C-alpha positions as CSV (number, residue, x, y, z in Angstrom):
1,X,15.4,237.9,212.3
2,X,18.1,239.8,210.3
3,X,20.4,237.9,207.8
4,X,23.3,238.6,210.2
5,X,21.6,237.1,213.2
6,X,20.5,234.1,211.2
7,X,24.1,233.6,210.1
8,X,25.3,233.7,213.7
9,X,22.6,231.2,214.7
10,X,23.6,228.9,211.9
11,X,27.2,229.3,212.8
12,X,26.4,228.1,216.3
13,X,24.4,225.3,214.9
14,X,27.3,224.3,212.7
15,X,29.4,224.1,215.9
16,X,26.8,221.8,217.5
17,X,26.7,219.6,214.4
18,X,30.4,219.2,214.4
19,X,30.6,218.1,218.0
20,X,28.2,215.3,217.4
21,X,30.8,213.4,215.5
22,X,33.3,212.9,218.4
23,X,30.6,212.7,221.0
24,X,28.7,210.1,219.0
25,X,31.9,208.1,218.5
26,X,32.7,208.2,222.2
27,X,29.1,207.3,223.3
28,X,29.3,204.2,221.0
29,X,32.7,203.3,222.3
30,X,31.4,203.5,225.9
31,X,28.3,201.5,225.2
32,X,29.7,198.8,222.8
33,X,33.4,198.5,223.6
34,X,33.4,198.9,227.4
35,X,35.5,202.1,227.1
36,X,35.6,204.1,230.3
37,X,33.6,207.2,230.1
38,X,36.4,209.2,231.6
39,X,38.9,208.1,228.9
40,X,38.7,211.5,227.2
41,X,39.7,213.7,230.2
42,X,41.4,216.9,229.2
43,X,45.1,217.2,229.6
44,X,45.6,213.4,229.6
45,X,47.3,211.7,226.7
46,X,44.6,210.2,224.7
47,X,44.5,207.0,222.7
48,X,44.2,207.7,219.1
49,X,40.8,208.1,217.7
50,X,39.9,207.6,214.0
51,X,41.2,210.5,211.9
52,X,37.7,211.8,211.0
53,X,36.7,211.9,214.7
54,X,39.9,213.7,215.7
55,X,39.5,216.2,212.8
56,X,35.9,216.8,213.6
57,X,36.9,217.7,217.2
58,X,39.5,220.1,215.9
59,X,37.0,221.6,213.4
60,X,34.5,222.1,216.2
61,X,37.1,223.9,218.4
62,X,38.1,226.1,215.4
63,X,34.5,227.0,215.0
64,X,34.1,227.9,218.6
65,X,37.2,230.1,218.4
66,X,35.6,232.4,215.8
67,X,32.0,232.3,217.1
68,X,32.5,235.1,219.8
69,X,34.1,237.5,217.3
70,X,31.4,236.9,214.7
71,X,28.6,237.2,217.3
72,X,30.1,240.4,218.8
73,X,30.4,242.1,215.4
74,X,26.8,241.1,214.4
75,X,25.4,242.1,217.8
76,X,27.2,245.4,217.7
77,X,25.7,246.0,214.2
78,X,22.2,245.1,215.3
79,X,22.4,247.0,218.6
80,X,23.7,250.2,216.9
81,X,21.1,250.1,214.2
82,X,23.8,249.3,211.6
83,X,22.8,245.7,210.9
84,X,22.3,246.5,207.2
85,X,25.9,247.4,206.9
86,X,26.9,243.8,207.6
87,X,23.9,241.8,206.5
88,X,25.4,241.0,203.1
89,X,28.7,239.9,204.6
90,X,27.5,237.7,207.5
91,X,26.3,234.8,205.4
92,X,29.7,234.7,203.6
93,X,31.4,234.3,207.0
94,X,29.2,231.3,207.6
95,X,29.9,229.8,204.2
96,X,33.7,230.2,204.7
97,X,33.5,228.6,208.1
98,X,31.5,225.7,206.8
99,X,33.9,225.2,203.9
100,X,36.9,225.4,206.2
101,X,35.3,222.7,208.4
102,X,34.5,220.4,205.5
103,X,38.0,220.6,204.2
104,X,39.3,219.9,207.7
105,X,37.0,216.8,207.8
106,X,38.4,215.6,204.5
107,X,42.0,215.5,205.6
108,X,45.2,217.3,206.7
109,X,47.6,217.0,203.9
110,X,49.7,220.0,202.8
111,X,47.3,221.3,200.1
112,X,44.2,220.8,202.2
113,X,45.7,222.8,205.0
114,X,46.5,225.6,202.6
115,X,42.8,225.5,201.3
116,X,41.7,225.6,205.0
117,X,43.9,228.5,205.6
118,X,42.4,230.4,202.7
119,X,38.9,229.9,204.1
120,X,40.1,231.1,207.5
121,X,41.8,234.1,205.9
122,X,38.5,234.9,204.2
123,X,36.7,234.9,207.5
124,X,39.3,237.2,209.0
125,X,39.0,239.6,206.1
126,X,35.2,239.6,206.4
127,X,35.5,240.3,210.1
128,X,37.7,243.3,209.4
129,X,35.4,244.6,206.7
130,X,32.5,244.2,209.1
131,X,34.4,246.1,211.8
132,X,35.3,248.9,209.5
133,X,31.7,249.2,208.3
134,X,30.6,249.5,211.9
135,X,33.1,252.2,212.9
């Protein structure tokens, strides 16, 4: 497997890892606190969850938002025989995503949001560089 495809697979794995935090919390709440399993229906005002659980859910969704773009760029590179053009960049996308998620898990104060934004900007810049290398 190329470094780029490995990075995409690990990016997807990171999304799966992040979702285990809110899912685990909810399973425990259903099994031990008698919480209704449908308490977390989309669109309904939810009771507040612990900050870490809520932030993990948001970090998971942020990861899912970028996964299709990342996967499309890597797959385009591999399919066109230009995988080597993006192999060195793909792991850095993964590292920036993981760093952004970890900072999100830590908290949401002003400075942490700015740090998160920096890691997000790094991903966007890497996506653009990858795109231009493929064109």
